[in-house]
C-alpha positions in Angstrom: 0.0 0.0 0.0 1.4 3.4 -1.0 2.0 5.7 2.1 -0.4 8.7 2.3 1.4 11.9 1.2 2.0 14.3 4.2 2.0 17.4 1.9 -0.8 19.9 2.5 -2.4 22.1 -0.2 -2.7 25.8 0.2 -6.5 25.4 0.2 -6.4 23.0 3.1 -4.0 25.3 5.0 -6.3 28.3 4.5 -9.4 26.2 5.4 -7.8 24.9 8.6 -6.7 28.4 9.5 -10.3 29.8 9.2 -11.2 27.6 12.2 -8.8 29.5 14.4 -10.0 32.8 13.0 -13.5 31.9 14.1 -12.6 30.7 17.5 -10.4 33.8 18.1 -13.1 36.3 17.3 -14.5 35.0 20.6 -11.3 34.1 22.4 -9.6 37.4 21.7 -12.8 39.2 22.9 -12.6 37.2 26.2 -8.9 37.9 26.6 -9.1 41.6 25.9 -12.5 42.8 27.0 -14.2 40.4 29.4 -13.1 42.2 32.5 -14.0 45.6 30.9 -17.3 44.2 29.7 -18.3 43.0 33.2 -17.1 46.1 35.2 -17.8 49.0 32.8 -20.6 47.7 30.6 -22.6 45.2 32.7 -21.8 47.1 35.9 -20.6 44.1 37.9 -18.3 45.1 40.8 -14.6 44.3 40.0 -14.2 41.8 42.9 -17.3 39.9 41.7 -16.0 40.0 38.1 -12.7 38.6 39.2 -14.4 35.7 41.0 -16.6 35.0 37.9 -13.7 34.9 35.5 -11.5 32.7 37.8 -14.2 30.3 39.1 -16.0 30.0 35.8 -12.9 29.6 33.8 -11.3 27.0 36.0 -14.5 24.9 36.1 -14.6 25.0 32.3 -10.9 24.2 32.1 -11.3 20.9 34.0 -13.6 19.8 31.2 -10.6 19.6 28.9 -9.2 16.3 30.0 -12.7 14.8 29.7 -13.0 16.2 26.2 -9.5 14.9 25.3 -10.5 11.3 26.3 -13.8 11.6 24.3 -12.1 13.0 21.2 -9.3 10.4 21.2 -12.0 7.7 21.3 -14.3 9.3 18.7 -14.5 7.2 15.5 -16.5 8.4 12.5 -16.2 8.3 8.7 -14.9 11.9 9.0 -12.2 11.0 11.5 -11.7 11.7 15.2 -11.5 15.4 15.4 -13.1 17.0 12.3 -16.7 16.2 13.3 -16.4 18.0 16.6 -15.7 21.2 14.7 -19.0 20.7 12.8 -21.1 19.6 15.8 -20.1 22.6 18.0 -20.2 25.4 15.4 -23.8 26.6 16.0 -23.8 26.1 19.8 -20.5 28.1 20.0 -22.0 31.0 18.2 -25.2 31.1 20.2 -23.5 30.8 23.6 -21.0 33.5 22.7 -23.8 35.9 21.9 -25.5 35.1 25.2 -22.3 35.6 27.2 -22.1 39.2 25.9 -25.7 40.0 26.3 -26.9 42.2 29.2 -30.3 41.2 30.5 -31.8 43.6 33.1 -31.3 41.6 36.3 -30.5 42.8 39.8 -26.9 42.8 41.1 -27.2 39.1 42.2 -28.9 38.1 39.0 -26.2 39.7 36.9 -23.5 37.7 38.7 -25.4 34.4 38.3 -26.1 35.1 34.6 -22.5 36.1 33.9 -21.2 33.0 35.7 -23.4 30.5 34.0 -22.9 31.9 30.5 -19.1 32.2 31.1 -18.9 28.5 32.2 -21.0 27.5 29.1 -18.8 29.5 26.8 -15.5 28.0 28.1 -17.0 24.5 28.0 -18.2 24.8 24.4 -14.8 26.4 23.5 -13.1 23.3 24.8 -15.4 21.0 22.8 -14.6 22.9 19.7 -11.1 24.1 20.0 -9.5 21.0 21.6 -10.4 18.8 18.6 -9.5 21.6 16.3 -6.0 22.0 17.9 -5.5 18.2 17.9 -6.4 18.1 14.2 -3.1 19.9 13.5 -1.3 16.9 14.9 -2.9 14.4 12.5 -3.2 16.5 9.3 0.5 15.8 8.6 3.5 14.2 10.2 5.9 16.4 8.2 7.6 18.8 10.6 8.2 21.5 8.0 4.6 21.2 6.7 3.4 21.5 10.3 5.5 24.7 10.8 3.9 26.0 7.6 0.4 25.1 8.8 1.0 26.8 12.0 2.1 30.0 10.2 -1.1 30.0 8.1 -3.1 29.4 11.2 -1.6 32.2 13.2 -1.8 34.7 10.4 -5.6 34.0 10.7 -5.3 34.4 14.5 -3.7 37.8 13.9 -6.5 38.8 11.6 -9.1 37.9 14.3 -6.9 39.8 16.8 -6.9 42.8 14.5 -10.7 42.7 14.2 -11.2 42.4 17.9 -8.4 44.7 19.3 -8.6 47.4 16.6 -12.2 47.4 15.5 -14.3 46.0 18.2 -14.6 49.1 20.4 -15.4 51.4 17.5 -17.9 48.8 16.2 -19.5 48.7 19.6 -19.9 52.4 19.6 -21.1 52.6 16.0 -23.6 49.7 16.1 -24.9 50.7 19.5 -25.0 54.4 18.6 -22.9 55.2 21.6 -24.6 52.5 23.9 -22.0 49.9 24.7 -24.6 47.3 25.9 -26.4 47.3 22.6 -23.2 47.6 20.6 -21.6 44.5 22.3 -24.7 42.4 21.5 -24.8 43.4 17.8 -21.1 43.0 17.4 -21.1 39.5 18.9 -24.0 38.6 16.8 -21.9 39.4 13.7 -19.0 37.4 15.1 -21.3 34.4 15.8 -22.6 34.2 12.2 -19.1 34.6 10.7 -17.7 32.0 13.1 -20.3 29.4 12.2 -19.7 29.7 8.5 -15.9 29.5 8.9 -16.1 26.4 11.1 -18.1 24.6 8.5 -15.5 25.6 5.8 -12.7 24.1 8.1 -14.6 20.9 8.4 -15.1 20.6 4.7 -11.6 21.4 3.6 -9.4 19.4 6.0 -8.3 15.8 6.2 -6.9 13.5 8.9 -3.8 11.7 7.5 -2.2 10.2 10.6 -4.4 7.3 11.7 -3.5 5.3 14.9 -2.8 1.6 14.2 -6.1 -0.4 14.2 -4.7 -2.7 16.9 -3.8 0.2 19.2 -5.7 -0.1 22.5 -5.1 1.9 25.6 -7.0 2.8 28.7 -7.5 6.3 30.1 -5.1 5.2 32.9 -2.5 4.2 30.4 -2.8 7.6 28.6 -2.5 9.5 31.8 0.5 7.4 32.9 2.2 8.2 29.6 1.6 11.9 30.2 3.1 12.0 33.6 6.4 10.4 32.2 6.5 12.9 29.3 8.8 15.8 30.5 8.3 17.9 27.4 4.5 17.7 27.9 4.8 18.8 31.5 7.0 21.7 30.4 4.6 22.8 27.7 1.7 22.6 30.1 3.3 25.1 32.5 4.6 27.2 29.6 1.1 27.4 28.1 -0.4 28.4 31.5 2.0 31.3 32.0 1.9 32.5 28.4 -1.8 32.9 28.6 -1.8 34.4 32.1 0.5 37.0 30.5 -1.7 37.6 27.4 -4.9 37.8 29.4 -3.3 40.1 32.1 -1.7 42.6 29.8 -4.4 42.4 27.1 -7.2 42.9 29.5 -5.5 45.9 31.2 -4.6 47.8 28.0 -8.1 49.3 27.7 -7.9 50.6 31.2 -4.3 51.9 30.5 -5.6 54.0 27.6 -8.7 55.2 29.4 -7.1 56.0 32.8 -3.3 56.3 32.6 -2.2 57.8 29.3 -2.8 61.6 28.9 -5.9 62.1 26.7 -4.5 65.5 25.5 -1.2 63.9 24.4 -3.1 61.0 22.8 -5.1 63.4 20.8 -2.0 65.3 19.7 -0.2 62.1 18.7 -3.2 61.0 16.6 -3.1 64.3 14.7 0.7 64.2 14.3 0.7 60.7 12.8 -2.1 61.5 10.4 -4.7 59.2 12.0 -7.3 62.0 12.5 -6.9 63.1 8.8 -7.3 59.5 7.7 -10.5 59.1 9.8 -11.9 62.4 8.6 -11.5 61.2 5.0 -13.0 57.8 5.9 -16.0 59.4 7.6 -16.5 61.7 4.6 -16.4 58.7 2.3 -18.9 56.8 4.4 -21.2 59.8 4.5 -20.9 60.3 0.8 -22.2 56.7 0.1 -25.1 57.1 2.5 -23.6 55.3 5.5 -24.2 58.2 7.9 -24.4 55.9 10.9 -21.0 54.4 10.4 -18.8 57.2 11.7 -15.6 56.5 13.6 -16.0 57.6 17.2 -14.5 60.9 18.2 -12.8 59.6 21.3 -9.0 59.9 21.6 -8.4 56.9 24.0 -10.6 54.6 21.8 -8.8 55.6 18.6 -5.4 55.4 20.2 -6.1 52.0 21.7 -7.2 50.7 18.2 -4.1 52.2 16.5 -1.9 50.8 19.3 -3.3 47.3 18.8 -3.1 47.6 15.0 0.7 48.4 15.2 1.3 45.4 17.5 -0.7 43.0 15.3 0.9 44.1 12.0 4.3 43.7 13.6 3.2 40.3 14.9 2.2 39.2 11.4 5.7 40.2 10.2 7.1 38.1 13.1 5.1 35.1 11.9 6.6 35.5 8.5 10.1 35.0 9.9 9.0 32.3 12.4 9.1 29.3 10.1 12.5 30.1 8.5 14.0 30.6 11.9 12.4 27.5 13.4 13.6 25.4 10.4 17.1 26.6 10.9 17.5 26.8 14.7 14.7 24.6 16.0 11.4 25.7 17.5 12.5 25.6 21.2 15.5 27.9 20.9 13.7 30.4 18.6 10.7 30.5 20.9 12.8 31.2 24.0 14.9 33.9 22.5 12.0 35.8 20.9 9.9 35.5 24.1 12.8 36.9 26.1 13.1 40.1 23.9 9.3 40.5 23.9 9.3 40.4 27.7 11.9 43.2 27.9 9.7 45.3 25.7 6.8 44.9 28.1 9.0 45.8 31.1 9.8 49.1 29.4 6.1 50.2 29.8 6.7 50.7 33.6 9.0 53.6 32.9 6.9 55.5 30.4 5.2 58.7 31.6 1.5 59.4 30.7 2.8 61.8 28.0 5.3 59.4 26.3 2.9 58.3 23.7 5.4 57.7 20.9 7.5 55.4 23.1 4.4 53.4 24.0 3.6 52.8 20.4 7.2 52.1 19.4 7.7 49.4 22.1 4.4 47.9 21.3 5.6 47.4 17.7 8.8 45.8 18.9 6.9 43.6 21.4 4.4 42.6 18.7 7.2 41.5 16.3 9.1 39.3 18.7 6.0 37.8 20.2 4.7 37.2 16.7 7.7 34.9 16.1 6.6 32.7 19.1 2.9 32.6 18.2 2.9 29.6 15.7 5.8 27.9 17.5 3.8 27.3 20.7 1.2 25.1 19.0 3.7 23.4 16.7 5.7 22.5 19.8 2.6 20.9 21.4 2.0 18.9 18.2 5.7 17.8 18.4 5.0 16.6 22.0 2.3 14.3 20.6 4.9 12.9 18.2 7.3 12.5 21.1 4.7 10.5 23.0 4.1 8.2 20.1 7.8 7.8 19.5 8.5 6.9 23.2 5.4 4.8 23.9 4.4 3.4 20.4 0.9 4.7 21.0 -0.7 7.9 19.7 -3.0 9.9 22.0 -3.2 13.3 20.3 -6.3 14.8 21.8 -5.5 14.1 25.5 -2.1 15.8 25.0 -3.7 18.8 23.4 -6.4 18.7 26.1 -3.9 19.5 28.8 -2.6 22.4 26.7 -6.2 23.7 26.2 -6.5 23.3 30.0 -3.4 25.4 30.4 -4.8 28.0 28.0 -8.1 28.1 29.9 -6.3 28.2 33.3 -4.1 31.0 32.1 -7.0 32.9 30.6 -8.9 32.5 33.9 -6.1 33.4 36.1 -5.0 36.4 34.0 -8.5 37.7 33.6 -9.2 37.3 37.3 -5.9 39.1 38.0 -7.1 42.1 35.9 -10.3 42.5 37.8 -8.7 41.4 41.1 -5.8 43.9 40.9 -8.2 46.7 39.9 -10.3 45.9 43.0 -7.4 45.7 45.4 -5.9 49.0 44.1 -9.3 50.7 44.5 -10.5 51.0 40.9 -14.1 52.4 40.7 -15.7 52.5 37.2 -18.1 55.2 38.4 -15.3 57.7 39.1 -14.4 60.1 36.2 -10.7 60.1 37.5 -9.2 57.1 39.2 -7.1 57.3 42.4 -3.2 57.2 42.3 -3.4 53.6 43.7 -5.7 52.4 40.9 -3.5 54.1 38.3 -0.4 52.4 39.7 -2.2 49.0 39.7 -3.0 49.5 36.0 0.6 50.5 35.3 2.0 47.3 37.0 -0.4 45.1 35.1 0.8 46.1 31.7 4.5 46.0 32.5 6.2 44.3 35.5 3.6 41.6 36.2 3.4 40.2 32.7 7.2 40.4 32.4 7.5 38.1 35.4 5.0 35.6 34.0 6.7 35.5 30.6 10.0 34.9 32.3 8.6 31.9 34.2 7.5 30.4 30.8 11.0 31.0 29.4 12.5 29.2 32.4 10.4 26.1 31.8 12.0 25.7 28.3 15.0 24.2 30.1 12.9 21.1 30.7 11.7 20.9 27.1 14.2 18.5 25.5 12.9 18.5 22.0 15.6 20.5 20.2 16.2 20.6 16.5 18.3 17.4 16.4 15.6 15.5 18.3 12.8 16.9 16.1 14.5 15.4 13.0 15.2 12.1 14.7 11.6 11.7 15.9 10.2 12.7 12.5 12.3 10.2 10.6 11.7 7.2 13.0 8.0 7.8 13.0 7.9 8.0 9.2 9.7 4.7 9.0 7.3 3.1 11.4 4.2 4.4 9.5 5.6 3.2 6.2 6.2 -0.2 7.7 2.7 -0.3 9.1 1.2 0.8 5.7 3.2 -2.0 4.1 
């Protein structure tokens, strides 16, 4: 029997990447705006918001190992993982819309509603995104093709990130005519419809090529035992937790940083000097000229500056992704990931020293941070796929989904801890969304949360790489030996 080709077409790479674009329209919104949505839009006290994000997120995270066991034991004519993307598409969109709706309950009712919808959202995210992520480990066994697939995937992630971090707040204000509660519901409705369509495209365009041996049998206990002896897996679990604590912490605080720390006067002057206001005036005139009077960019300096800030980081991140594959092919994923994450951490630390008027420096260091973090973005998930290969190589059994389930658990745990830290730090430093001007203590808490604290958590992740033994030499060895085994099995 002729071995199945491990090469992937561009159409399949794009189709696969659309699944992450869909998921990240929701995930990026959670990571960047959930604390802000709860405290400033739904008017839940910061301490309660912190408890919701942490408790709800952790409860949802513990569903991941269960989902990993289920996915690894799914058997359909479409494969193990692809059908889950189809089955969860519509529920994912509906629950995302509910989570960002604002029913008129009392204080206690708001907390209960937010907690229930948040738990449901992270659970359905697991049921969708865990099989989606595991799919990358069985689409191909070719390491270079896997690096290429990750690059496509994370360009799509960056597109979703651009939409959420650059356009979401303006869209909320435009679609809600200044009312953020209405604007969030309408915006999430659009995201839900787009997400459902893209998930279906992912299902239709992808293929599972790495099939476990028919005689492979393993119990849940055996799978878990294999994991506990897999040092690279343990290292990647901790790395994933701390990377997503960092992303959620800094990402969730930036909106407060622009609203409360940076000088609005200097932000407005910066926007004029870089030509942003002139560009927006021209855009608004064009929209008015074609009859779209309601689609006018908001005249709010912090909102505009926040969008431009995120746009600079995302564009730089896409450029970093372009370099990522070539660097990984030459030096190995682990070493490139560690070096780029270290430089990205130093760029974050610099934010602690910027004054409220140092707007240009804030933007410049965001661009540097975005570039170096962009290099790491596709490597994280490619390294996790390599851990699944490492496990098969060591144990002669493949359990892709349960390995990815732990990483999605790490993602959820990091998201929950980081999001809870945003609201918790704000509460502990005395943040009050009702005040027009925040106290010095609250301002200092915001400043720490975008600089010193995320630098520390990134550095912990870098330290864990010393326990991740899959360097470039071992990557090549694992790939070749597994290829020989599969050819022998096919024969």
